[in-house]
C-alpha positions as CSV (number, residue, x, y, z in Angstrom):
1,M,44.9,-24.5,-49.7
2,L,41.2,-24.8,-50.0
3,C,38.8,-23.3,-52.5
4,P,37.7,-19.8,-51.5
5,I,34.2,-20.4,-52.6
6,C,33.2,-24.0,-51.5
7,S,36.2,-24.8,-49.2
8,G,36.8,-28.0,-51.3
9,K,40.2,-29.5,-52.0
10,L,42.1,-28.0,-54.9
11,E,44.2,-29.9,-57.4
12,N,47.2,-28.6,-59.4
13,R,46.6,-28.1,-63.2
14,K,48.5,-26.8,-66.2
15,V,46.6,-23.7,-67.4
16,A,46.4,-21.2,-70.2
17,P,46.3,-17.5,-69.4
18,C,42.5,-17.0,-69.3
19,Y,41.3,-17.0,-65.7
20,D,37.9,-18.3,-66.8
21,C,38.6,-21.1,-69.3
22,G,42.3,-21.5,-68.9
23,H,42.0,-24.7,-66.9
24,D,40.1,-26.5,-69.6
25,P,42.2,-29.0,-71.6
26,K,40.5,-27.7,-74.8
27,E,41.8,-24.2,-74.0
28,L,45.3,-25.6,-73.6
29,K,45.2,-27.0,-77.1
30,E,43.7,-23.7,-78.5
31,F,46.5,-21.8,-76.7
32,A,49.1,-24.1,-78.4
33,D,47.3,-23.5,-81.8
34,G,47.3,-19.7,-81.2
35,V,43.4,-19.5,-81.4
36,H,42.9,-16.8,-78.8
37,N,44.3,-13.4,-77.8
38,Y,44.5,-12.5,-74.1
39,D,43.8,-9.2,-72.5
40,V,44.0,-7.8,-68.9
41,Y,40.8,-6.4,-67.5
42,E,39.7,-4.9,-64.2
43,I,36.4,-5.3,-62.4
44,F,35.6,-4.0,-58.9
45,G,39.4,-3.5,-58.3
46,N,40.3,-7.0,-59.4
47,R,42.6,-7.6,-62.3
48,L,42.0,-10.7,-64.4
49,V,43.2,-12.1,-67.8
50,L,40.5,-13.2,-70.2
51,C,40.8,-14.7,-73.7
52,N,38.9,-12.9,-76.5
53,F,36.1,-15.5,-76.3
54,C,35.5,-15.1,-72.5
55,S,35.7,-11.3,-72.6
56,A,33.2,-11.2,-75.4
57,D,30.9,-13.5,-73.5
58,F,31.4,-11.9,-70.1
59,D,28.1,-9.9,-70.1
60,S,26.1,-13.0,-70.6
61,Y,27.3,-14.6,-67.3
62,D,24.7,-15.1,-64.7
63,H,24.6,-12.1,-62.3
64,D,23.9,-14.4,-59.3
65,F,26.9,-16.6,-60.1
66,L,29.1,-13.5,-60.3
67,G,27.5,-12.0,-57.2
68,F,26.3,-8.9,-59.0
69,P,23.0,-7.1,-58.2
70,E,20.3,-7.8,-60.7
71,E,20.4,-4.2,-62.0
72,L,23.9,-4.9,-63.3
73,A,22.9,-8.0,-65.3
74,N,24.3,-8.0,-68.8
75,N,26.1,-4.7,-68.2
76,Y,29.0,-5.6,-66.0
77,P,31.7,-3.0,-65.3
78,L,34.5,-4.9,-67.0
79,E,37.2,-2.4,-67.9
80,Y,39.9,-3.2,-70.5
81,I,43.4,-2.4,-69.2
82,S,45.9,-3.7,-71.7
83,K,46.9,-6.5,-74.0
84,C,48.4,-9.5,-72.2
85,D,52.1,-9.3,-73.3
86,D,53.8,-12.6,-73.8
87,P,51.0,-14.9,-72.7
88,R,52.3,-18.3,-71.4
89,L,51.1,-21.6,-70.0
90,G,51.4,-21.8,-66.3
91,E,50.2,-23.8,-63.3
92,D,47.3,-23.0,-61.0
93,R,45.1,-24.8,-58.6
94,Y,41.7,-26.0,-59.8
95,C,38.5,-26.7,-57.8
96,P,36.7,-29.8,-59.2
97,E,33.5,-28.8,-57.3
98,C,33.3,-25.2,-58.7
99,Q,35.0,-26.2,-62.0
100,C,37.2,-23.1,-61.9
101,R,40.8,-22.3,-61.5
102,L,42.0,-20.6,-58.4
103,A,42.9,-17.2,-60.0
104,Y,39.2,-16.9,-61.1
105,L,37.9,-18.1,-57.8
106,V,39.8,-15.5,-55.9
107,V,38.4,-12.7,-58.2
108,L,34.9,-14.2,-58.0
109,K,35.0,-14.4,-54.1
110,D,36.1,-10.7,-53.9
111,I,33.4,-9.6,-56.3
112,R,30.8,-11.5,-54.4
113,D,32.0,-10.1,-51.1
114,K,32.0,-6.5,-52.4
115,N,28.5,-6.9,-53.8
116,A,26.9,-8.8,-50.9
117,T,23.6,-7.3,-49.8
């Protein structure tokens, strides 16, 4: 399987539940230490899991990176769905070029496609 954003080769990685930072070895340690809470969100019909840090920071993400029109900048329609029950470590693929895990890249591609002008 190739990256849905850059078509680069993906590698397997152990991941924490957060779609955004879960691939980072630092987040794996913080997961083990119980530093973060995880919640399920929805944006443009896509469900994703974010840690409390990434969800709090989400509105600061660059609108071009996310594929949002400029008028949505810093006011993204991220909707809280529920607490992530029983968060666990897992495995996912990771794109070294995009520096994101596949779960996040799939959501990112769909958001970009839906907001393409």
